[in-house]
N, CA, C and O atoms as a Tinker XYZ file with bonds, in Angstrom:
   460  protein
     1  N     66.666000  174.617000  202.443000    73     2
     2  CA    67.159000  173.446000  202.516000    64     1     3
     3  C     66.397000  172.214000  201.300000    63     2     4     5
     4  O     66.990000  171.423000  200.568000    81     3
     5  N     65.182000  172.402000  201.425000    73     3     6
     6  CA    64.409000  171.536000  200.557000    64     5     7
     7  C     64.456000  171.891000  199.121000    63     6     8     9
     8  O     64.271000  170.999000  198.293000    81     7
     9  N     64.741000  173.405000  198.654000    73     7    10
    10  CA    65.165000  173.557000  197.412000    64     9    11
    11  C     66.446000  173.037000  196.808000    63    10    12    13
    12  O     66.705000  172.850000  195.619000    81    11
    13  N     67.184000  172.848000  197.863000    73    11    14
    14  CA    68.871000  172.543000  197.396000    64    13    15
    15  C     68.900000  170.804000  197.477000    63    14    16    17
    16  O     69.840000  170.166000  197.002000    81    15
    17  N     67.843000  170.219000  198.083000    73    15    18
    18  CA    67.602000  168.808000  197.627000    64    17    19
    19  C     67.192000  168.324000  196.294000    63    18    20    21
    20  O     67.556000  167.352000  195.632000    81    19
    21  N     66.357000  169.242000  196.087000    73    19    22
    22  CA    65.536000  169.195000  194.692000    64    21    23
    23  C     66.518000  169.341000  193.444000    63    22    24    25
    24  O     66.542000  168.668000  192.414000    81    23
    25  N     67.329000  170.424000  193.832000    73    23    26
    26  CA    68.166000  170.732000  192.795000    64    25    27
    27  C     69.461000  169.858000  192.544000    63    26    28    29
    28  O     70.023000  169.768000  191.453000    81    27
    29  N     69.898000  169.158000  193.841000    73    27    30
    30  CA    70.723000  168.063000  193.823000    64    29    31
    31  C     70.203000  167.039000  192.764000    63    30    32    33
    32  O     70.758000  166.814000  191.689000    81    31
    33  N     68.918000  166.378000  193.279000    73    31    34
    34  CA    68.123000  165.372000  192.610000    64    33    35
    35  C     68.022000  165.780000  191.067000    63    34    36    37
    36  O     68.158000  164.836000  190.288000    81    35
    37  N     67.805000  167.045000  190.508000    73    35    38
    38  CA    67.532000  167.297000  189.260000    64    37    39
    39  C     69.239000  167.226000  188.612000    63    38    40    41
    40  O     69.590000  166.689000  187.561000    81    39
    41  N     69.945000  167.816000  189.435000    73    39    42
    42  CA    71.299000  167.588000  188.902000    64    41    43
    43  C     71.856000  166.355000  188.554000    63    42    44    45
    44  O     72.590000  166.138000  187.590000    81    43
    45  N     71.407000  165.439000  189.523000    73    43    46
    46  CA    72.159000  164.080000  189.377000    64    45    47
    47  C     71.440000  163.229000  188.307000    63    46    48    49
    48  O     72.005000  162.317000  187.704000    81    47
    49  N     69.955000  163.647000  188.083000    73    47    50
    50  CA    69.292000  163.102000  186.956000    64    49    51
    51  C     69.838000  163.404000  185.550000    63    50    52    53
    52  O     70.184000  162.579000  184.705000    81    51
    53  N     69.849000  164.684000  185.468000    73    51    54
    54  CA    70.555000  165.255000  184.427000    64    53    55
    55  C     71.908000  164.629000  183.949000    63    54    56    57
    56  O     72.123000  164.113000  182.852000    81    55
    57  N     72.804000  164.783000  185.031000    73    55    58
    58  CA    74.358000  164.151000  184.775000    64    57    59
    59  C     74.306000  162.731000  184.747000    63    58    60    61
    60  O     74.914000  162.141000  183.854000    81    59
    61  N     73.807000  162.243000  185.413000    73    59    62
    62  CA    74.073000  160.603000  185.574000    64    61    63
    63  C     73.040000  159.770000  184.882000    63    62    64    65
    64  O     73.450000  158.731000  184.365000    81    63
    65  N     71.927000  160.021000  184.799000    73    63    66
    66  CA    70.926000  158.983000  184.165000    64    65    67
    67  C     70.473000  159.522000  182.769000    63    66    68    69
    68  O     70.326000  158.701000  181.864000    81    67
    69  N     70.211000  161.027000  182.504000    73    67    70
    70  CA    70.333000  161.277000  181.161000    64    69    71
    71  C     71.681000  161.493000  180.548000    63    70    72    73
    72  O     71.738000  161.381000  179.323000    81    71
    73  N     72.455000  161.699000  181.012000    73    71    74
    74  CA    73.786000  161.779000  180.437000    64    73    75
    75  C     74.611000  160.419000  180.300000    63    74    76    77
    76  O     75.643000  160.400000  179.629000    81    75
    77  N     74.168000  159.371000  180.902000    73    75    78
    78  CA    74.713000  158.056000  180.676000    64    77    79
    79  C     73.536000  157.091000  180.885000    63    78    80    81
    80  O     73.511000  156.442000  181.930000    81    79
    81  N     72.725000  156.969000  180.131000    73    79    82
    82  CA    71.427000  156.021000  180.614000    64    81    83
    83  C     71.797000  154.471000  180.766000    63    82    84    85
    84  O     71.217000  153.761000  181.587000    81    83
    85  N     72.804000  153.996000  179.917000    73    83    86
    86  CA    73.242000  152.760000  179.883000    64    85    87
    87  C     73.652000  152.024000  181.273000    63    86    88    89
    88  O     73.238000  151.001000  181.819000    81    87
    89  N     74.724000  153.061000  181.638000    73    87    90
    90  CA    75.246000  152.689000  182.987000    64    89    91
    91  C     74.423000  152.965000  184.057000    63    90    92    93
    92  O     74.565000  152.367000  185.123000    81    91
    93  N     73.346000  154.035000  183.842000    73    91    94
    94  CA    72.339000  154.264000  184.987000    64    93    95
    95  C     71.819000  153.041000  185.382000    63    94    96    97
    96  O     71.782000  152.622000  186.539000    81    95
    97  N     71.268000  152.273000  184.006000    73    95    98
    98  CA    70.541000  151.153000  184.182000    64    97    99
    99  C     71.266000  149.814000  184.740000    63    98   100   101
   100  O     70.646000  148.960000  185.374000    81    99
   101  N     72.854000  149.710000  184.388000    73    99   102
   102  CA    73.745000  148.822000  185.046000    64   101   103
   103  C     73.572000  149.317000  186.615000    63   102   104   105
   104  O     73.160000  148.472000  187.409000    81   103
   105  N     73.830000  150.476000  187.037000    73   103   106
   106  CA    73.902000  150.505000  188.462000    64   105   107
   107  C     72.358000  150.419000  189.292000    63   106   108   109
   108  O     72.263000  150.202000  190.500000    81   107
   109  N     71.227000  150.631000  188.389000    73   107   110
   110  CA    70.170000  150.397000  189.281000    64   109   111
   111  C     70.064000  148.992000  189.171000    63   110   112   113
   112  O     69.796000  148.519000  190.276000    81   111
   113  N     70.182000  147.967000  188.125000    73   111   114
   114  CA    70.062000  146.601000  188.145000    64   113   115
   115  C     71.104000  145.976000  189.327000    63   114   116   117
   116  O     70.897000  144.991000  190.034000    81   115
   117  N     72.066000  146.695000  189.316000    73   115   118
   118  CA    73.164000  146.260000  190.453000    64   117   119
   119  C     72.757000  146.375000  192.004000    63   118   120   121
   120  O     73.016000  145.577000  192.904000    81   119
   121  N     72.023000  147.628000  192.073000    73   119   122
   122  CA    71.432000  147.913000  193.282000    64   121   123
   123  C     70.366000  146.943000  193.610000    63   122   124   125
   124  O     70.417000  146.252000  194.628000    81   123
   125  N     69.149000  146.875000  192.532000    73   123   126
   126  CA    68.250000  145.971000  192.759000    64   125   127
   127  C     68.700000  144.328000  193.345000    63   126   128   129
   128  O     68.225000  143.701000  194.292000    81   127
   129  N     69.617000  144.005000  192.532000    73   127   130
   130  CA    70.173000  142.520000  192.716000    64   129   131
   131  C     70.590000  142.669000  194.224000    63   130   132   133
   132  O     70.053000  142.047000  195.140000    81   131
   133  N     71.681000  143.631000  194.374000    73   131   134
   134  CA    72.103000  143.706000  195.989000    64   133   135
   135  C     71.126000  143.798000  196.872000    63   134   136   137
   136  O     71.229000  143.145000  197.910000    81   135
   137  N     70.087000  144.544000  196.668000    73   135   138
   138  CA    68.930000  144.762000  197.830000    64   137   139
   139  C     67.959000  143.440000  197.714000    63   138   140   141
   140  O     67.137000  143.349000  198.626000    81   139
   141  N     67.943000  142.560000  196.871000    73   139   142
   142  CA    67.108000  141.564000  196.749000    64   141   143
   143  C     67.655000  140.339000  197.659000    63   142   144   145
   144  O     66.952000  139.365000  197.927000    81   143
   145  N     68.958000  140.495000  198.092000    73   143   146
   146  CA    69.621000  139.475000  198.831000    64   145   147
   147  C     69.032000  139.496000  200.262000    63   146   148   149
   148  O     69.050000  138.475000  200.949000    81   147
   149  N     68.570000  140.528000  200.658000    73   147   150
   150  CA    68.285000  141.100000  201.936000    64   149   151
   151  C     66.543000  140.333000  202.060000    63   150   152   153
   152  O     66.045000  139.764000  203.032000    81   151
   153  N     66.031000  140.558000  200.895000    73   151   154
   154  CA    64.393000  140.150000  200.787000    64   153   155
   155  C     64.413000  138.596000  200.658000    63   154   156   157
   156  O     63.439000  137.975000  201.082000    81   155
   157  N     65.426000  137.953000  200.118000    73   155   158
   158  CA    65.554000  136.468000  199.961000    64   157   159
   159  C     65.680000  136.064000  201.306000    63   158   160   161
   160  O     64.839000  135.324000  201.817000    81   159
   161  N     66.938000  136.608000  202.098000    73   159   162
   162  CA    67.057000  136.028000  203.485000    64   161   163
   163  C     65.890000  136.485000  204.510000    63   162   164   165
   164  O     65.813000  135.901000  205.591000    81   163
   165  N     65.134000  137.348000  204.241000    73   163   166
   166  CA    63.822000  137.526000  205.061000    64   165   167
   167  C     62.851000  136.499000  204.887000    63   166   168   169
   168  O     62.137000  136.177000  205.837000    81   167
   169  N     62.740000  135.905000  203.684000    73   167   170
   170  CA    61.763000  135.106000  203.325000    64   169   171
   171  C     62.107000  133.794000  203.802000    63   170   172   173
   172  O     61.228000  133.156000  204.380000    81   171
   173  N     63.297000  133.270000  203.644000    73   171   174
   174  CA    63.822000  132.215000  204.151000    64   173   175
   175  C     63.774000  132.080000  205.443000    63   174   176   177
   176  O     63.405000  131.015000  205.938000    81   175
   177  N     64.166000  133.218000  206.249000    73   175   178
   178  CA    63.925000  133.318000  207.681000    64   177   179
   179  C     62.589000  133.039000  208.237000    63   178   180   181
   180  O     62.355000  132.251000  209.154000    81   179
   181  N     61.757000  133.741000  207.614000    73   179   182
   182  CA    60.506000  133.559000  207.897000    64   181   183
   183  C     59.915000  132.145000  207.761000    63   182   184   185
   184  O     59.174000  131.693000  208.634000    81   183
   185  N     60.189000  131.576000  206.854000    73   183   186
   186  CA    59.765000  130.049000  206.229000    64   185   187
   187  C     60.493000  129.307000  207.493000    63   186   188   189
   188  O     59.746000  128.539000  208.100000    81   187
   189  N     61.677000  129.401000  207.930000    73   187   190
   190  CA    62.331000  128.531000  208.591000    64   189   191
   191  C     62.196000  128.784000  210.425000    63   190   192   193
   192  O     62.720000  128.149000  211.340000    81   191
   193  N     61.416000  129.791000  210.447000    73   191   194
   194  CA    60.957000  130.636000  211.856000    64   193   195
   195  C     62.193000  130.872000  212.928000    63   194   196   197
   196  O     62.114000  130.783000  214.154000    81   195
   197  N     63.443000  131.220000  212.076000    73   195   198
   198  CA    64.782000  131.639000  212.649000    64   197   199
   199  C     65.477000  132.297000  212.027000    63   198   200   201
   200  O     65.165000  132.335000  210.836000    81   199
   201  N     66.271000  132.827000  212.286000    73   199   202
   202  CA    67.202000  133.768000  211.084000    64   201   203
   203  C     68.084000  132.653000  210.605000    63   202   204   205
   204  O     68.458000  131.714000  211.307000    81   203
   205  N     68.407000  132.862000  209.235000    73   203   206
   206  CA    69.055000  132.084000  208.535000    64   205   207
   207  C     69.388000  132.706000  207.232000    63   206   208   209
   208  O     68.583000  133.360000  206.568000    81   207
   209  N     70.623000  132.467000  206.899000    73   207   210
   210  CA    71.475000  133.097000  205.510000    64   209   211
   211  C     71.514000  131.658000  204.658000    63   210   212   213
   212  O     72.200000  130.694000  204.999000    81   211
   213  N     70.523000  131.704000  203.319000    73   211   214
   214  CA    70.963000  130.491000  202.589000    64   213   215
   215  C     72.228000  130.933000  201.624000    63   214   216   217
   216  O     72.668000  132.064000  201.415000    81   215
   217  N     72.686000  129.586000  201.078000    73   215   218
   218  CA    73.871000  130.018000  200.365000    64   217   219
   219  C     73.497000  130.849000  198.952000    63   218   220   221
   220  O     74.449000  131.420000  198.421000    81   219
   221  N     72.362000  130.947000  198.390000    73   219   222
   222  CA    71.961000  131.662000  197.414000    64   221   223
   223  C     72.340000  133.266000  197.981000    63   222   224   225
   224  O     72.761000  134.159000  197.246000    81   223
   225  N     72.155000  133.363000  199.054000    73   223   226
   226  CA    72.171000  135.027000  199.691000    64   225   227
   227  C     73.853000  135.273000  199.041000    63   226   228   229
   228  O     74.166000  136.156000  198.242000    81   227
   229  N     74.677000  134.347000  199.572000    73   227   230
   230  CA    76.239000  134.771000  199.016000    64   229   231
   231  C     76.074000  135.010000  197.390000    63   230   232   233
   232  O     76.412000  136.131000  197.010000    81   231
   233  N     75.674000  134.241000  196.549000    73   231   234
   234  CA    75.589000  134.224000  195.081000    64   233   235
   235  C     75.121000  135.736000  194.776000    63   234   236   237
   236  O     75.791000  136.607000  194.222000    81   235
   237  N     73.964000  135.822000  195.212000    73   235   238
   238  CA    73.285000  137.219000  194.925000    64   237   239
   239  C     74.062000  138.351000  195.389000    63   238   240   241
   240  O     74.092000  139.424000  194.787000    81   239
   241  N     74.778000  138.076000  196.609000    73   239   242
   242  CA    75.542000  139.125000  197.269000    64   241   243
   243  C     76.890000  139.452000  195.856000    63   242   244   245
   244  O     77.216000  140.464000  195.235000    81   243
   245  N     77.331000  138.069000  195.838000    73   243   246
   246  CA    78.547000  138.332000  194.581000    64   245   247
   247  C     78.141000  139.129000  193.443000    63   246   248   249
   248  O     78.815000  140.083000  193.054000    81   247
   249  N     76.971000  138.738000  192.856000    73   247   250
   250  CA    76.497000  139.223000  191.567000    64   249   251
   251  C     76.100000  140.795000  191.513000    63   250   252   253
   252  O     76.249000  141.584000  190.579000    81   251
   253  N     75.611000  140.984000  192.656000    73   251   254
   254  CA    75.261000  142.468000  192.993000    64   253   255
   255  C     76.528000  143.361000  193.155000    63   254   256   257
   256  O     76.681000  144.487000  192.680000    81   255
   257  N     77.340000  142.707000  193.855000    73   255   258
   258  CA    78.572000  143.430000  194.155000    64   257   259
   259  C     79.558000  143.759000  192.966000    63   258   260   261
   260  O     80.186000  144.808000  192.823000    81   259
   261  N     79.571000  142.365000  191.926000    73   259   262
   262  CA    80.431000  142.586000  190.885000    64   261   263
   263  C     79.696000  143.638000  189.835000    63   262   264   265
   264  O     80.352000  144.285000  189.018000    81   263
   265  N     78.498000  143.715000  189.935000    73   263   266
   266  CA    77.838000  144.677000  189.096000    64   265   267
   267  C     77.927000  145.820000  189.569000    63   266   268   269
   268  O     78.158000  146.594000  188.639000    81   267
   269  N     77.860000  146.391000  190.614000    73   267   270
   270  CA    77.943000  147.661000  191.382000    64   269   271
   271  C     79.789000  147.970000  191.350000    63   270   272   273
   272  O     80.145000  149.147000  191.284000    81   271
   273  N     80.657000  147.075000  191.392000    73   271   274
   274  CA    81.851000  147.256000  191.143000    64   273   275
   275  C     82.025000  147.865000  189.976000    63   274   276   277
   276  O     82.521000  148.988000  189.886000    81   275
   277  N     81.546000  147.022000  188.782000    73   275   278
   278  CA    81.885000  147.672000  187.375000    64   277   279
   279  C     81.295000  149.015000  187.343000    63   278   280   281
   280  O     82.032000  149.818000  186.769000    81   279
   281  N     80.333000  149.447000  187.725000    73   279   282
   282  CA    79.618000  150.707000  187.619000    64   281   283
   283  C     80.552000  151.603000  188.398000    63   282   284   285
   284  O     80.730000  152.737000  187.954000    81   283
   285  N     81.240000  151.195000  189.626000    73   283   286
   286  CA    82.188000  152.085000  190.304000    64   285   287
   287  C     83.411000  152.519000  189.567000    63   286   288   289
   288  O     83.851000  153.666000  189.491000    81   287
   289  N     83.975000  151.242000  188.943000    73   287   290
   290  CA    85.027000  151.638000  188.149000    64   289   291
   291  C     84.388000  152.510000  186.757000    63   290   292   293
   292  O     85.134000  153.355000  186.261000    81   291
   293  N     83.540000  152.378000  186.377000    73   291   294
   294  CA    83.144000  153.324000  185.125000    64   293   295
   295  C     83.184000  154.723000  185.554000    63   294   296   297
   296  O     83.630000  155.621000  184.840000    81   295
   297  N     82.653000  154.917000  186.876000    73   295   298
   298  CA    82.388000  156.301000  187.116000    64   297   299
   299  C     83.631000  156.857000  188.103000    63   298   300   301
   300  O     83.607000  157.884000  188.781000    81   299
   301  N     84.570000  156.020000  188.005000    73   299   302
   302  CA    86.099000  156.562000  188.873000    64   301   303
   303  C     85.998000  156.795000  190.335000    63   302   304   305
   304  O     86.642000  157.612000  190.992000    81   303
   305  N     85.053000  155.919000  190.770000    73   303   306
   306  CA    85.005000  156.262000  192.291000    64   305   307
   307  C     85.875000  155.415000  193.261000    63   306   308   309
   308  O     85.489000  154.311000  193.646000    81   307
   309  N     87.116000  155.982000  193.667000    73   307   310
   310  CA    87.887000  154.947000  194.539000    64   309   311
   311  C     87.519000  154.354000  195.605000    63   310   312   313
   312  O     87.932000  153.251000  195.962000    81   311
   313  N     86.470000  155.251000  196.371000    73   311   314
   314  CA    85.855000  154.746000  197.493000    64   313   315
   315  C     84.960000  153.530000  197.363000    63   314   316   317
   316  O     85.005000  152.593000  198.160000    81   315
   317  N     83.953000  153.603000  196.074000    73   315   318
   318  CA    83.189000  152.478000  195.954000    64   317   319
   319  C     83.875000  151.442000  195.396000    63   318   320   321
   320  O     83.471000  150.325000  195.722000    81   319
   321  N     84.857000  151.500000  194.599000    73   319   322
   322  CA    85.788000  150.387000  194.050000    64   321   323
   323  C     86.357000  149.614000  195.104000    63   322   324   325
   324  O     86.387000  148.384000  195.142000    81   323
   325  N     86.840000  150.464000  196.023000    73   323   326
   326  CA    87.459000  149.703000  197.268000    64   325   327
   327  C     86.310000  148.823000  198.016000    63   326   328   329
   328  O     86.378000  147.604000  198.171000    81   327
   329  N     85.374000  149.556000  198.397000    73   327   330
   330  CA    84.293000  149.082000  199.034000    64   329   331
   331  C     83.679000  147.717000  198.353000    63   330   332   333
   332  O     83.596000  146.667000  198.989000    81   331
   333  N     83.334000  147.829000  197.231000    73   331   334
   334  CA    82.840000  146.687000  196.229000    64   333   335
   335  C     83.809000  145.385000  196.047000    63   334   336   337
   336  O     83.477000  144.201000  195.993000    81   335
   337  N     84.972000  145.908000  195.979000    73   335   338
   338  CA    86.377000  145.046000  195.779000    64   337   339
   339  C     86.418000  144.297000  197.236000    63   338   340   341
   340  O     86.614000  143.088000  197.113000    81   339
   341  N     86.327000  144.585000  198.099000    73   339   342
   342  CA    86.474000  143.813000  199.424000    64   341   343
   343  C     85.134000  143.178000  199.604000    63   342   344   345
   344  O     85.185000  142.020000  200.020000    81   343
   345  N     83.971000  143.665000  199.389000    73   343   346
   346  CA    82.807000  142.921000  199.520000    64   345   347
   347  C     82.850000  141.698000  198.589000    63   346   348   349
   348  O     82.321000  140.639000  198.928000    81   347
   349  N     83.416000  141.833000  197.536000    73   347   350
   350  CA    83.471000  140.714000  196.440000    64   349   351
   351  C     84.504000  139.777000  197.135000    63   350   352   353
   352  O     84.095000  138.616000  197.105000    81   351
   353  N     85.432000  139.878000  197.609000    73   351   354
   354  CA    86.278000  138.925000  198.106000    64   353   355
   355  C     85.798000  138.292000  199.569000    63   354   356   357
   356  O     86.182000  137.187000  199.954000    81   355
   357  N     84.967000  139.090000  200.274000    73   355   358
   358  CA    84.349000  138.241000  201.554000    64   357   359
   359  C     83.290000  137.448000  200.942000    63   358   360   361
   360  O     83.035000  136.426000  201.579000    81   359
   361  N     82.440000  137.672000  199.636000    73   359   362
   362  CA    81.450000  136.797000  199.379000    64   361   363
   363  C     82.024000  135.689000  198.717000    63   362   364   365
   364  O     81.527000  134.603000  199.014000    81   363
   365  N     83.064000  135.688000  197.788000    73   363   366
   366  CA    83.890000  134.589000  197.333000    64   365   367
   367  C     84.436000  133.785000  198.565000    63   366   368   369
   368  O     84.328000  132.578000  198.351000    81   367
   369  N     84.918000  134.036000  199.632000    73   367   370
   370  CA    85.454000  133.291000  200.590000    64   369   371
   371  C     84.273000  132.854000  201.292000    63   370   372   373
   372  O     84.376000  131.640000  201.470000    81   371
   373  N     83.207000  133.298000  201.765000    73   371   374
   374  CA    82.093000  132.543000  202.112000    64   373   375
   375  C     81.694000  131.288000  201.454000    63   374   376   377
   376  O     81.537000  130.170000  201.946000    81   375
   377  N     81.562000  131.707000  200.221000    73   375   378
   378  CA    81.170000  130.498000  199.335000    64   377   379
   379  C     82.129000  129.305000  199.026000    63   378   380   381
   380  O     81.808000  128.172000  198.668000    81   379
   381  N     83.439000  129.836000  199.252000    73   379   382
   382  CA    84.436000  128.768000  199.527000    64   381   383
   383  C     84.300000  127.928000  200.602000    63   382   384   385
   384  O     84.410000  126.704000  200.543000    81   383
   385  N     84.069000  128.551000  201.547000    73   383   386
   386  CA    83.998000  127.953000  203.029000    64   385   387
   387  C     82.647000  127.107000  202.810000    63   386   388   389
   388  O     82.689000  125.916000  203.118000    81   387
   389  N     81.907000  127.439000  202.493000    73   387   390
   390  CA    80.364000  126.684000  202.147000    64   389   391
   391  C     80.811000  125.294000  201.419000    63   390   392   393
   392  O     80.540000  124.183000  201.875000    81   391
   393  N     81.468000  125.507000  200.328000    73   391   394
   394  CA    81.716000  124.659000  199.558000    64   393   395
   395  C     82.578000  123.361000  200.204000    63   394   396   397
   396  O     82.223000  122.196000  200.023000    81   395
   397  N     83.792000  123.754000  201.003000    73   395   398
   398  CA    84.762000  122.916000  201.655000    64   397   399
   399  C     83.881000  122.433000  202.548000    63   398   400   401
   400  O     84.035000  121.220000  202.695000    81   399
   401  N     82.793000  123.009000  203.374000    73   399   402
   402  CA    82.189000  122.385000  204.472000    64   401   403
   403  C     81.202000  121.487000  203.833000    63   402   404   405
   404  O     80.827000  120.540000  204.524000    81   403
   405  N     80.771000  121.591000  202.790000    73   403   406
   406  CA    79.724000  120.632000  202.126000    64   405   407
   407  C     80.610000  119.487000  201.718000    63   406   408   409
   408  O     80.262000  118.348000  202.029000    81   407
   409  N     81.693000  119.681000  201.067000    73   407   410
   410  CA    82.457000  118.494000  200.601000    64   409   411
   411  C     82.864000  117.591000  201.748000    63   410   412   413
   412  O     82.781000  116.378000  201.556000    81   411
   413  N     83.307000  118.054000  202.955000    73   411   414
   414  CA    83.812000  117.265000  203.840000    64   413   415
   415  C     82.540000  116.544000  204.616000    63   414   416   417
   416  O     82.611000  115.503000  205.269000    81   415
   417  N     81.587000  117.194000  204.431000    73   415   418
   418  CA    80.240000  116.812000  205.082000    64   417   419
   419  C     80.397000  117.001000  206.841000    63   418   420   421
   420  O     79.845000  116.324000  207.709000    81   419
   421  N     81.266000  118.063000  206.996000    73   419   422
   422  CA    81.570000  118.438000  208.357000    64   421   423
   423  C     80.092000  118.885000  209.039000    63   422   424   425
   424  O     79.230000  119.376000  208.309000    81   423
   425  N     79.852000  118.689000  210.472000    73   423   426
   426  CA    78.717000  119.407000  211.263000    64   425   427
   427  C     79.545000  120.077000  212.470000    63   426   428   429
   428  O     80.110000  119.427000  213.349000    81   427
   429  N     79.525000  121.453000  212.373000    73   427   430
   430  CA    80.042000  122.224000  213.206000    64   429   431
   431  C     79.211000  122.118000  214.642000    63   430   432   433
   432  O     78.095000  121.605000  214.725000    81   431
   433  N     80.039000  122.765000  215.907000    73   431   434
   434  CA    79.427000  122.914000  217.171000    64   433   435
   435  C     78.256000  123.839000  216.788000    63   434   436   437
   436  O     77.163000  123.363000  217.091000    81   435
   437  N     78.227000  124.885000  216.274000    73   435   438
   438  CA    77.118000  125.798000  216.008000    64   437   439
   439  C     75.865000  124.955000  215.299000    63   438   440   441
   440  O     74.683000  125.018000  215.637000    81   439
   441  N     76.430000  124.156000  214.236000    73   439   442
   442  CA    75.134000  123.662000  213.616000    64   441   443
   443  C     74.552000  122.582000  214.422000    63   442   444   445
   444  O     73.414000  122.220000  214.122000    81   443
   445  N     75.259000  121.915000  215.564000    73   443   446
   446  CA    74.891000  120.761000  216.370000    64   445   447
   447  C     73.859000  121.220000  217.379000    63   446   448   449
   448  O     72.959000  120.495000  217.803000    81   447
   449  N     74.095000  122.698000  217.789000    73   447   450
   450  CA    73.552000  123.358000  218.902000    64   449   451
   451  C     72.352000  124.202000  218.115000    63   450   452   453
   452  O     71.434000  124.614000  218.824000    81   451
   453  N     72.322000  124.394000  217.129000    73   451   454
   454  CA    71.619000  125.331000  216.408000    64   453   455
   455  C     72.022000  126.610000  216.483000    63   454   456   457
   456  O     72.943000  126.839000  217.267000    81   455
   457  N     71.559000  127.523000  215.854000    73   455   458
   458  CA    71.946000  129.154000  215.524000    64   457   459
   459  C     72.023000  129.798000  216.858000    63   458   460
   460  O     72.290000  130.996000  216.951000    81   459
C-alpha cells in the first residue's frame, strides 16, 4: 500500500509539476490563497474573542476560488470547474449582501443580539 502511494506521488509530480510547472505554480498559489482565508478568520476570531468572519475573508475566498477555477479549466476537470464556479457565485453574493447592508446602515436582529 505504501509503495502505491509513493508511486502515485512520483507520477503526479512527474506529470503535473514537471510537465506543466507554470500551471502547477498557479494551482499552488490558488491553494495557498484559498487556505489563508481560514487563517485570517482564525486570527480575527482570536482577537475578538468570538467567532467572526471578516469581509476580507470573502475577498480572499473569491480570489482563491477564481485562481483555482482557472486551473480547473486548464486541466479540464468538470467536477472542480463546477465546484469553484458555485463557490465563486456564493462569494460574490456574500460580498453583494455586505455591500447592500453597509449602504443601508441596517442592523439586523442577529447583530443586535450578538452572534
